[in-house]
Structures are given as C-alpha cells and as structure tokens.
C-alpha positions as CSV (number, residue, x, y, z in Angstrom):
1,M,-9.4,-7.0,10.5
2,T,-8.7,-8.1,7.0
3,I,-8.6,-11.6,5.5
4,D,-4.8,-11.3,5.4
5,N,-4.9,-11.9,9.2
6,I,-6.8,-15.2,8.8
7,G,-4.5,-18.2,8.7
8,L,-6.6,-20.1,6.2
9,F,-6.4,-17.3,3.6
10,Q,-2.7,-16.8,4.3
11,G,-2.1,-20.5,3.6
12,L,-4.2,-20.6,0.5
13,S,-2.5,-17.4,-0.8
14,A,0.9,-18.9,-0.1
15,K,0.0,-22.1,-2.0
16,M,-1.2,-20.1,-5.0
17,R,2.0,-18.1,-5.1
18,Y,4.0,-21.4,-4.9
19,L,2.0,-22.9,-7.7
20,N,2.4,-19.8,-9.8
21,Q,6.2,-19.9,-9.4
22,R,6.3,-23.6,-10.1
23,Q,4.3,-23.1,-13.4
24,T,6.9,-20.5,-14.4
25,V,9.8,-22.9,-13.8
26,I,8.0,-25.7,-15.7
27,S,7.3,-23.3,-18.6
28,Q,11.0,-22.5,-18.7
29,N,11.8,-26.2,-18.8
30,I,9.5,-26.6,-21.8
31,A,10.9,-23.5,-23.5
32,N,14.4,-24.9,-23.2
33,A,13.5,-28.4,-24.5
34,D,16.0,-28.0,-27.4
35,T,18.7,-26.1,-25.6
36,P,22.0,-28.2,-25.4
37,N,23.0,-29.4,-22.0
38,Y,19.9,-27.9,-20.3
39,K,18.8,-29.7,-17.1
40,P,15.1,-29.4,-16.1
41,Q,14.4,-27.7,-12.8
42,D,11.6,-27.7,-10.3
43,L,10.7,-26.1,-7.0
44,K,11.4,-27.9,-3.8
45,P,8.1,-29.5,-2.6
46,I,6.6,-28.0,0.5
47,D,7.0,-30.3,3.5
48,F,3.7,-30.0,5.4
49,G,5.2,-31.7,8.5
50,A,7.9,-29.0,8.7
51,V,5.3,-26.2,8.3
52,L,3.1,-27.8,11.0
53,E,6.0,-28.2,13.3
54,S,7.1,-24.5,12.9
55,A,3.5,-23.4,13.5
56,Q,3.2,-25.5,16.7
57,G,6.4,-24.2,18.2
58,K,7.8,-26.5,20.8
59,T,4.9,-28.9,20.7
60,K,5.8,-31.9,18.6
61,S,2.5,-33.7,18.3
62,V,-1.1,-33.0,17.5
63,R,-3.8,-35.1,19.1
64,L,-7.4,-35.5,18.1
65,G,-9.8,-34.6,20.9
66,G,-12.8,-36.7,21.5
67,T,-16.0,-35.7,23.3
68,D,-17.5,-39.2,23.6
69,S,-16.1,-42.5,24.7
70,Q,-17.4,-44.1,21.5
71,H,-15.2,-41.9,19.2
72,F,-12.4,-43.5,17.3
73,S,-9.0,-43.2,18.9
74,A,-6.2,-41.6,17.0
75,R,-3.9,-44.2,18.4
76,G,-5.1,-46.8,15.9
77,K,-2.9,-49.0,13.8
78,V,-1.7,-47.7,10.5
79,L,-2.9,-50.1,7.8
80,D,-0.7,-49.3,4.9
81,D,2.2,-47.0,4.1
82,F,1.1,-44.9,1.0
83,S,4.3,-42.9,0.7
84,A,5.3,-42.0,-2.9
85,K,8.9,-42.0,-4.2
86,K,10.0,-38.9,-6.2
87,Q,12.0,-39.2,-9.3
88,S,15.5,-37.9,-8.6
89,H,17.0,-37.9,-12.0
90,A,16.0,-37.9,-15.7
91,Y,15.9,-41.3,-17.4
92,E,16.5,-39.8,-20.9
93,V,19.2,-37.5,-22.1
94,S,19.3,-36.4,-25.7
95,P,22.6,-36.5,-27.6
96,S,22.9,-32.7,-27.1
97,G,22.9,-33.3,-23.3
98,N,19.4,-31.9,-22.8
99,A,17.5,-33.8,-20.1
100,V,14.0,-32.3,-20.6
101,I,11.3,-34.9,-21.2
102,L,8.4,-32.9,-22.6
103,E,5.7,-35.5,-21.6
104,E,6.9,-35.3,-18.0
105,Q,6.9,-31.5,-18.0
106,M,3.5,-31.4,-19.6
107,M,2.1,-33.7,-16.8
108,K,3.7,-31.5,-14.2
109,A,2.2,-28.4,-15.8
110,A,-1.3,-30.0,-15.9
111,Q,-1.0,-31.2,-12.3
112,T,0.1,-27.7,-11.2
113,T,-2.9,-26.1,-13.1
114,M,-5.3,-28.5,-11.4
115,D,-3.8,-27.8,-8.0
116,Y,-4.1,-24.0,-8.6
117,T,-7.7,-24.3,-9.7
118,M,-8.5,-26.4,-6.6
119,T,-6.8,-23.9,-4.3
120,S,-8.4,-20.9,-5.9
121,N,-11.8,-22.6,-5.7
122,L,-11.2,-23.2,-2.0
123,Y,-10.3,-19.6,-1.5
124,M,-13.5,-18.4,-3.3
125,K,-15.7,-20.9,-1.4
126,N,-14.4,-19.7,2.0
127,M,-14.8,-16.1,1.0
128,N,-18.4,-16.8,0.1
129,M,-18.9,-18.6,3.4
130,L,-17.5,-15.5,5.3
131,R,-19.8,-13.2,3.3
132,T,-22.8,-15.4,4.1
133,A,-21.8,-15.4,7.8
134,I,-21.7,-11.6,7.9
135,G,-24.9,-11.2,6.0
136,Q,-23.7,-10.2,2.6
137,S,-24.8,-12.0,-0.5
138,A,-22.2,-14.3,-2.2
139,R,-20.9,-13.0,-5.5
C-alpha cells in the first residue's frame, strides 16, 4: 500500500495541483496587464459540497455521532450566515480594454501562495505522523 491510496493524501495532492494551476493562470494575468482587450481569468473554485456529495454517493447528509448524552447536538441553530460574495466582473477597464487590476491579481497570487504553503505543511505533518506511527524517525 502506498500513500497514493490514502484519501487524505489524494485530497492534499489534488489541492496542491489546483493551486499550482491557479498560480499559473494568475501569472498569465499579470504578464498580460498591458495587453489590449485582455480579460483576466481564474480557475473555477472547488465546491466542497459537491465533492462531499460525490464521495458519499446516494447519501445526502452527514451526521455527527455522539457517544454521550451531554455532547452537543448537530441540530443546533445556525447563528449567522458567513457566506462571502465573489466578484463577478472587473470594476476598472483601461482605455485599451484591458481589465487586469494588478493589485487584485497580486492579492490572489499571495493568497494562493499561502494556501499552497498551508497544504504542503499539512502534507508533511501527516507524513511525519505516519512515519512516527510505523516507528521511523521524522525527517
């Protein structure tokens, strides 16, 4: 058995591939900041709900299990809706028709870099945990 068969590592690897491709697209946007009529592009965000639904098959819900009557119930009231709205279009377009906003692209690049660093750190931490579990020293 290799780590390629473990779902956690498959998910982390897929996330790192996605972030790598996203960074490439953002880099192309920045490189074309002066190209007339260029419209910035981005990858479609991953919908975790759809991924979870496909992983569950026909089961539509996930319930938390409790082993004690004093555990909190998952049926509690939702206090606030923290959903974020995504920007669907550029607010600025240069006279040449270019819609790339460098500040926005740089923020996306920085966020993508932070997400990649976090994901690769999670990958390494879990690898070290597995090494410890099988009796090898962490590297």
